[in-house]
C-alpha positions, 0 to 999 in steps of 0.5 A: 070465488064461491065455488072455490071456497065451497070446493075446498071446504068439501075437499077438507071435510072428505079428507078428515072423514077418511082420516077419522075412518082410518084412525078408528080402524087402526084402534079397533086392530090394536096398532093405534094406540096414541101417545103414551102418558107423561103425567101422573094424575095420582102425583097431582091430585096428591100435591093438590091435597097437599095444599099446593096450588095448580100453578105451583104444581105445573111449575114443580112438574114442568107441565102446563097449567091446562094439564094440571087442571085436566088431571084433576078434572079426570 
């Protein structure tokens, strides 16, 4: 049973390594750019500076609270 689990783990690691290489190559060529940003970090910072809390900002912008914290941290 251990051999099957070990082989499966190796197979998954090999797949992930190949996938990372493909993505890195595509990014280097400028083909893979990721998803366009849908959240304006500057708007979040202005709301926070205006005294609005992260939960209220998230509700107002219809985004997750974690996204608000991520935008404030960057």
